[in-house]
NUKOL-362583 format. One line per field, with one value per residue (C-alpha): residue number from 1; x, y, z. Coordinates in nm, 3 decimals, always signed. Layout:
// residues N
num <- NUM, ... $
c1 <- X, ... $
c2 <- Y, ... $
c3 <- Z, ... $
// end
This chain:
// residues 80
num <- 1, 2, 3, 4, 5, 6, 7, 8, 9, 10, 11, 12, 13, 14, 15, 16, 17, 18, 19, 20, 21, 22, 23, 24, 25, 26, 27, 28, 29, 30, 31, 32, 33, 34, 35, 36, 37, 38, 39, 40, 41, 42, 43, 44, 45, 46, 47, 48, 49, 50, 51, 52, 53, 54, 55, 56, 57, 58, 59, 60, 61, 62, 63, 64, 65, 66, 67, 68, 69, 70, 71, 72, 73, 74, 75, 76, 77, 78, 79, 80 $
c1 <- +0.354, +0.469, +0.429, +0.444, +0.418, +0.222, +0.128, -0.155, -0.370, -0.650, -0.632, -0.418, -0.520, -0.443, -0.567, -0.461, -0.763, -0.559, -0.366, -0.681, -0.803, -1.166, -1.284, -1.596, -1.815, -1.854, -2.061, -1.847, -1.609, -1.488, -1.109, -0.928, -0.632, -0.315, -0.407, -0.729, -0.955, -1.190, -1.251, -1.416, -1.302, -1.545, -1.410, -1.201, -1.034, -0.711, -0.369, -0.158, +0.214, +0.308, +0.156, +0.186, +0.141, -0.151, -0.273, -0.636, -0.902, -0.708, -0.929, -0.956, -0.949, -0.941, -0.825, -0.506, -0.174, +0.015, -0.029, -0.052, +0.013, -0.074, +0.216, -0.005, -0.212, +0.108, +0.203, -0.149, -0.131, +0.211, +0.389, +0.652 $
c2 <- +0.364, +0.143, +0.275, +0.073, +0.106, -0.174, -0.251, -0.481, -0.232, -0.042, +0.289, +0.474, +0.362, +0.461, +0.392, +0.738, +0.965, +1.276, +1.239, +1.311, +1.663, +1.755, +1.404, +1.265, +0.984, +0.715, +0.404, +0.130, -0.029, -0.386, -0.415, -0.751, -0.771, -0.970, -1.227, -1.310, -1.117, -0.847, -0.505, -0.180, +0.161, +0.413, +0.758, +0.917, +1.241, +1.413, +1.391, +1.704, +1.633, +1.999, +2.315, +2.177, +1.800, +1.593, +1.234, +1.212, +0.961, +0.830, +0.577, +0.553, +0.187, +0.163, -0.201, -0.148, -0.156, +0.047, +0.312, +0.177, +0.387, +0.273, +0.323, +0.380, +0.639, +0.824, +0.845, +0.962, +1.231, +1.339, +1.261, +1.041 $
c3 <- +0.925, +0.642, +0.290, -0.026, -0.398, -0.555, -0.912, -0.799, -0.607, -0.782, -0.590, -0.340, +0.012, +0.370, +0.722, +0.843, +0.809, +0.898, +0.569, +0.370, +0.288, +0.215, +0.307, +0.139, +0.266, -0.001, -0.051, +0.105, -0.147, -0.080, -0.057, -0.068, +0.170, +0.097, +0.364, +0.177, +0.414, +0.288, +0.439, +0.329, +0.209, +0.360, +0.268, -0.005, -0.102, -0.191, -0.025, -0.079, -0.105, -0.139, -0.288, -0.644, -0.607, -0.488, -0.499, -0.609, -0.502, -0.204, -0.020, +0.358, +0.464, +0.845, +0.854, +0.648, +0.831, +0.569, +0.301, -0.053, -0.360, -0.709, -0.949, -1.255, -1.067, -0.964, -1.332, -1.427, -1.155, -1.294, -0.966, -1.131 $
// end
């Protein structure tokens, strides 16, 4: 699984549902892909990195082919 840090994305996103803890169904959110196509985020929740660190509001987007992490959100979550 490819992972990337991107300053252009609006939220953390993954296509690996097993990474998410305490998953919540959400109203589908449109997500623009780099190739110009559009897909939907359909779930969200927290990803725990360890016992002290977590990434909040991580979106589940089944059609992604990588994990995307928003740099500004990492700073807000005190990860970096």
